[in-house]
One Martini backbone bead per residue (centre of mass of N, CA, C, O) as a GRO file, in nm:
protein
  274
    1MET     BB    1  13.213  11.768   8.527
    2THR     BB    2  13.150  11.805   8.857
    3GLY     BB    3  13.215  11.915   9.172
    4CYS     BB    4  13.246  11.603   9.399
    5SER     BB    5  13.500  11.554   9.614
    6ASN     BB    6  13.368  11.721   9.875
    7PRO     BB    7  13.142  11.659  10.137
    8PHE     BB    8  13.231  11.907  10.343
    9LYS     BB    9  13.177  12.105  10.080
   10ILE     BB   10  12.883  12.189   9.968
   11GLU     BB   11  12.934  12.442   9.780
   12ILE     BB   12  13.109  12.273   9.570
   13MET     BB   13  12.871  12.063   9.476
   14TRP     BB   14  12.690  12.337   9.428
   15PRO     BB   15  12.561  12.620   9.239
   16GLY     BB   16  12.350  12.699   9.430
   17GLU     BB   17  12.047  12.778   9.292
   18ALA     BB   18  12.069  12.565   9.060
   19ARG     BB   19  12.016  12.313   9.255
   20ILE     BB   20  11.790  12.391   9.470
   21ALA     BB   21  11.562  12.528   9.236
   22THR     BB   22  11.593  12.285   9.039
   23SER     BB   23  11.486  12.063   8.773
   24ASN     BB   24  11.479  11.809   8.542
   25TRP     BB   25  11.132  11.831   8.496
   26PHE     BB   26  11.072  12.106   8.635
   27PRO     BB   27  10.971  12.395   8.678
   28PRO     BB   28  11.054  12.609   8.923
   29LEU     BB   29  10.765  12.666   9.032
   30VAL     BB   30  10.668  12.372   9.046
   31TYR     BB   31  10.895  12.282   9.239
   32LEU     BB   32  10.819  12.462   9.470
   33ILE     BB   33  10.534  12.352   9.510
   34PHE     BB   34  10.617  12.060   9.552
   35ASN     BB   35  10.778  12.112   9.816
   36GLY     BB   36  10.544  12.242   9.970
   37ILE     BB   37  10.360  11.994   9.984
   38PHE     BB   38  10.560  11.808  10.135
   39ALA     BB   39  10.587  11.984  10.383
   40ILE     BB   40  10.296  11.970  10.471
   41VAL     BB   41  10.276  11.663  10.499
   42PHE     BB   42  10.495  11.632  10.719
   43VAL     BB   43  10.366  11.819  10.929
   44ALA     BB   44  10.094  11.672  10.958
   45PHE     BB   45  10.220  11.392  11.044
   46GLN     BB   46  10.371  11.496  11.289
   47ILE     BB   47  10.126  11.588  11.448
   48LEU     BB   48   9.989  11.311  11.453
   49HIS     BB   49  10.220  11.162  11.598
   50PHE     BB   50  10.208  11.326  11.849
   51ALA     BB   51   9.908  11.274  11.921
   52ASP     BB   52   9.944  10.948  11.940
   53ASN     BB   53  10.207  10.944  12.158
   54ILE     BB   54  10.251  11.161  12.386
   55PRO     BB   55  10.013  11.090  12.584
   56ASP     BB   56  10.161  10.810  12.657
   57GLN     BB   57  10.489  10.886  12.659
   58GLY     BB   58  10.582  11.162  12.657
   59GLY     BB   59  10.919  11.209  12.700
   60PHE     BB   60  10.976  10.917  12.568
   61TYR     BB   61  10.950  11.000  12.271
   62ALA     BB   62  11.273  11.092  12.252
   63ILE     BB   63  11.421  10.790  12.251
   64PHE     BB   64  11.350  10.727  11.954
   65LEU     BB   65  11.464  10.683  11.642
   66THR     BB   66  11.211  10.733  11.474
   67HIS     BB   67  11.155  11.015  11.595
   68TRP     BB   68  11.408  11.151  11.510
   69ALA     BB   69  11.370  11.107  11.204
   70LEU     BB   70  11.095  11.251  11.170
   71VAL     BB   71  11.180  11.531  11.261
   72LEU     BB   72  11.412  11.569  11.059
   73GLN     BB   73  11.242  11.538  10.804
   74THR     BB   74  11.055  11.777  10.856
   75ILE     BB   75  11.266  11.995  10.875
   76THR     BB   76  11.392  11.949  10.599
   77MET     BB   77  11.143  12.005  10.419
   78VAL     BB   78  11.106  12.293  10.510
   79MET     BB   79  11.394  12.390  10.441
   80LEU     BB   80  11.374  12.318  10.135
   81PHE     BB   81  11.152  12.512  10.065
   82ILE     BB   82  11.300  12.770  10.154
   83SER     BB   83  11.549  12.725   9.971
   84THR     BB   84  11.392  12.716   9.705
   85ALA     BB   85  11.281  13.002   9.730
   86TRP     BB   86  11.549  13.139   9.731
   87GLY     BB   87  11.648  13.033   9.455
   88TYR     BB   88  11.411  13.144   9.287
   89THR     BB   89  11.479  13.453   9.342
   90LYS     BB   90  11.784  13.415   9.203
   91LEU     BB   91  11.777  13.311   8.909
   92PRO     BB   92  11.763  13.583   8.727
   93ASP     BB   93  12.071  13.671   8.825
   94GLY     BB   94  12.227  13.429   8.794
   95PRO     BB   95  12.513  13.309   8.873
   96SER     BB   96  12.679  13.223   9.161
   97GLN     BB   97  12.998  13.307   9.326
   98GLY     BB   98  12.918  13.226   9.601
   99LYS     BB   99  12.807  13.122   9.878
  100ALA     BB  100  12.583  12.971  10.030
  101PRO     BB  101  12.382  12.986  10.265
  102LEU     BB  102  12.385  12.838  10.564
  103PHE     BB  103  12.097  12.731  10.554
  104VAL     BB  104  12.132  12.573  10.287
  105ARG     BB  105  12.364  12.389  10.383
  106TYR     BB  106  12.204  12.258  10.609
  107THR     BB  107  11.988  12.140  10.427
  108VAL     BB  108  12.170  11.950  10.262
  109ALA     BB  109  12.282  11.787  10.498
  110LEU     BB  110  12.000  11.680  10.585
  111TRP     BB  111  11.930  11.550  10.317
  112TYR     BB  112  12.157  11.344  10.324
  113LEU     BB  113  12.064  11.208  10.591
  114ILE     BB  114  11.755  11.111  10.516
  115GLN     BB  115  11.774  10.924  10.278
  116PRO     BB  116  11.904  10.648  10.389
  117THR     BB  117  11.762  10.638  10.676
  118SER     BB  118  11.473  10.586  10.579
  119LEU     BB  119  11.520  10.310  10.447
  120TYR     BB  120  11.662  10.168  10.673
  121TRP     BB  121  11.425  10.169  10.879
  122THR     BB  122  11.223  10.024  10.693
  123LEU     BB  123  11.389   9.753  10.682
  124ILE     BB  124  11.442   9.690  11.007
  125ASN     BB  125  11.120   9.807  11.060
  126PRO     BB  126  10.868   9.674  10.934
  127ILE     BB  127  10.521   9.702  10.918
  128PHE     BB  128  10.457   9.398  10.809
  129ASP     BB  129  10.527   9.260  11.100
  130ASP     BB  130  10.258   9.342  11.194
  131PRO     BB  131   9.971   9.164  11.294
  132PHE     BB  132   9.848   9.445  11.305
  133LEU     BB  133   9.674   9.716  11.229
  134PRO     BB  134   9.801  10.008  11.199
  135GLU     BB  135   9.828  10.319  11.242
  136LEU     BB  136   9.884  10.588  11.049
  137SER     BB  137  10.140  10.695  11.195
  138SER     BB  138  10.297  10.421  11.168
  139LEU     BB  139  10.297  10.404  10.864
  140TRP     BB  140  10.452  10.663  10.832
  141ALA     BB  141  10.714  10.590  11.006
  142HIS     BB  142  10.770  10.287  10.829
  143LEU     BB  143  10.689  10.396  10.505
  144PHE     BB  144  10.555  10.664  10.386
  145ASN     BB  145  10.794  10.853  10.429
  146TRP     BB  146  10.981  10.717  10.226
  147LEU     BB  147  10.794  10.741   9.979
  148CYS     BB  148  10.791  11.052   9.987
  149LEU     BB  149  11.092  11.099   9.961
  150LEU     BB  150  11.109  10.955   9.690
  151ALA     BB  151  10.893  11.132   9.544
  152SER     BB  152  11.058  11.405   9.587
  153VAL     BB  153  11.281  11.270   9.357
  154LEU     BB  154  11.042  11.171   9.176
  155ALA     BB  155  10.894  11.214   8.839
  156LYS     BB  156  10.948  10.941   8.689
  157PRO     BB  157  10.993  10.671   8.558
  158LEU     BB  158  11.282  10.480   8.588
  159GLY     BB  159  11.443  10.661   8.808
  160LEU     BB  160  11.378  10.969   8.773
  161PHE     BB  161  11.500  11.261   8.905
  162ALA     BB  162  11.412  11.579   9.019
  163SER     BB  163  11.643  11.638   9.170
  164ARG     BB  164  11.975  11.832   9.175
  165ILE     BB  165  12.112  11.722   9.410
  166PRO     BB  166  12.398  11.602   9.489
  167TRP     BB  167  12.567  11.273   9.489
  168SER     BB  168  12.759  11.066   9.715
  169PHE     BB  169  12.890  10.834   9.916
  170LYS     BB  170  13.016  11.042  10.112
  171ASN     BB  171  12.734  11.170  10.208
  172SER     BB  172  12.674  10.934  10.420
  173ILE     BB  173  12.812  11.060  10.671
  174TRP     BB  174  12.563  11.203  10.785
  175GLY     BB  175  12.408  10.944  10.864
  176LEU     BB  176  12.632  10.825  11.041
  177VAL     BB  177  12.634  11.049  11.254
  178PHE     BB  178  12.345  10.993  11.344
  179LEU     BB  179  12.383  10.698  11.435
  180LEU     BB  180  12.610  10.756  11.639
  181ALA     BB  181  12.448  10.945  11.815
  182TYR     BB  182  12.242  10.725  11.894
  183LEU     BB  183  12.444  10.533  12.020
  184VAL     BB  184  12.522  10.723  12.248
  185TRP     BB  185  12.236  10.746  12.363
  186THR     BB  186  12.208  10.445  12.449
  187LEU     BB  187  12.430  10.464  12.662
  188ILE     BB  188  12.310  10.685  12.834
  189HIS     BB  189  12.045  10.534  12.886
  190PHE     BB  190  12.174  10.296  13.035
  191PHE     BB  191  12.349  10.442  13.262
  192ALA     BB  192  12.091  10.630  13.358
  193ARG     BB  193  11.830  10.478  13.387
  194ILE     BB  194  11.554  10.564  13.217
  195GLY     BB  195  11.398  10.403  13.028
  196ARG     BB  196  11.045  10.372  12.857
  197GLY     BB  197  10.763  10.404  13.022
  198GLY     BB  198  10.779  10.085  13.079
  199SER     BB  199  10.757   9.758  13.082
  200CYS     BB  200  10.956   9.456  13.118
  201GLU     BB  201  11.055   9.127  13.149
  202LEU     BB  202  11.380   9.141  13.252
  203TYR     BB  203  11.338   9.431  13.395
  204PRO     BB  204  11.342   9.698  13.541
  205ASP     BB  205  11.221   9.987  13.437
  206PRO     BB  206  11.499  10.157  13.431
  207GLU     BB  207  11.643   9.901  13.254
  208CYS     BB  208  11.504   9.937  13.006
  209PRO     BB  209  11.526   9.922  12.685
  210ILE     BB  210  11.437  10.072  12.407
  211TYR     BB  211  11.516   9.796  12.268
  212ASP     BB  212  11.513   9.460  12.284
  213GLU     BB  213  11.737   9.421  12.045
  214PHE     BB  214  11.892   9.672  12.210
  215ASP     BB  215  12.106   9.544  12.465
  216TRP     BB  216  12.348   9.644  12.705
  217ASN     BB  217  12.324   9.387  12.893
  218MET     BB  218  12.429   9.260  12.599
  219PRO     BB  219  12.715   9.348  12.456
  220GLY     BB  220  12.787   9.138  12.246
  221ILE     BB  221  12.530   9.139  12.072
  222THR     BB  222  12.516   9.447  12.034
  223THR     BB  223  12.780   9.480  11.884
  224LEU     BB  224  12.694   9.308  11.640
  225ILE     BB  225  12.459   9.490  11.565
  226VAL     BB  226  12.622   9.741  11.507
  227LEU     BB  227  12.790   9.620  11.275
  228ALA     BB  228  12.550   9.535  11.099
  229THR     BB  229  12.434   9.818  11.072
  230LEU     BB  230  12.671   9.941  10.914
  231VAL     BB  231  12.653   9.753  10.674
  232ILE     BB  232  12.361   9.821  10.591
  233TYR     BB  233  12.413  10.123  10.550
  234ALA     BB  234  12.619  10.089  10.321
  235VAL     BB  235  12.419   9.950  10.126
  236VAL     BB  236  12.215  10.178  10.113
  237ALA     BB  237  12.408  10.396  10.016
  238GLY     BB  238  12.478  10.244   9.754
  239LEU     BB  239  12.194  10.248   9.636
  240TYR     BB  240  12.167  10.555   9.620
  241THR     BB  241  12.411  10.601   9.440
  242GLY     BB  242  12.295  10.445   9.198
  243LEU     BB  243  12.041  10.623   9.159
  244PHE     BB  244  12.194  10.895   9.114
  245ARG     BB  245  12.355  10.803   8.867
  246CYS     BB  246  12.111  10.763   8.694
  247ARG     BB  247  12.021  11.050   8.696
  248ASP     BB  248  12.287  11.184   8.583
  249SER     BB  249  12.291  11.016   8.310
  250CYS     BB  250  11.991  11.123   8.218
  251SER     BB  251  12.065  11.424   8.354
  252PRO     BB  252  12.190  11.692   8.259
  253ALA     BB  253  12.322  11.967   8.363
  254MET     BB  254  12.209  12.292   8.465
  255THR     BB  255  12.234  12.614   8.454
  256VAL     BB  256  12.121  12.915   8.539
  257SER     BB  257  12.139  13.044   8.255
  258GLU     BB  258  11.969  12.820   8.119
  259VAL     BB  259  11.716  12.863   8.285
  260SER     BB  260  11.677  13.165   8.224
  261GLY     BB  261  11.674  13.133   7.915
  262LYS     BB  262  11.421  12.962   7.898
  263GLU     BB  263  11.233  13.160   8.038
  264ALA     BB  264  11.277  13.393   7.839
  265GLU     BB  265  11.173  13.244   7.586
  266THR     BB  266  10.888  13.196   7.693
  267LYS     BB  267  10.819  13.505   7.731
  268ASP     BB  268  10.886  13.590   7.420
  269GLU     BB  269  10.692  13.433   7.233
  270PRO     BB  270  10.428  13.613   7.230
  271GLU     BB  271  10.577  13.873   7.127
  272ASN     BB  272  10.684  13.755   6.857
  273GLY     BB  273  10.390  13.661   6.755
  274ALA     BB  274  10.250  13.959   6.738
   0.00000   0.00000   0.00000
């Protein structure tokens, strides 16, 4: 059993570079390239999403939960690639006895945040509810981004995860903080009468809610929606916990020394055979 008891001390939950830079199924260099490819994909689609929406929405682009999540996902994937590169350069030095760099710990916290929230948003606002064929950036925002995030931790069929970053249900607190932060933003938006950059049927433009379904002009219904949202998030976090437990049960953890030892054996084989 590895130490996974405290979600607020990320450095206790994973032994530095051993977790961030290695995979259950990929060699370290392949895993580094793998994360680099996904970082490029997320950056490219983020630029596309900006290009498709900012010309029409302007600064109102920043009021939507989907857009918050997309930007955070992109930042996280870039940070994960950088953190993986850091860990890759440290692997030959053996296991680290100190804390991981602050940048890496922030990366893991964001990684915890985006995992359940990406599926959560895909479920509550699915793209297949749109009667018209959406543009590519909308498909990315409401479905493909989650599939890519899932693929970034899936290596083989039957739910076997590539990533070795640990997970417990307590880690879903990061996503909960994100959702609560957005809840506070909706209240600020409501009382400041910001509007959403366009008209709505029931209110003057400055009083339009961000989402018609989430309207603080009707606090009773909106409060019920908030409570239902928290329940749904807990269910999604539980689903992710089950998936990660499957990963851990199928893939025993390897230490840095074991990874380095395997790499050393691979390098020595041609010399021994000569």
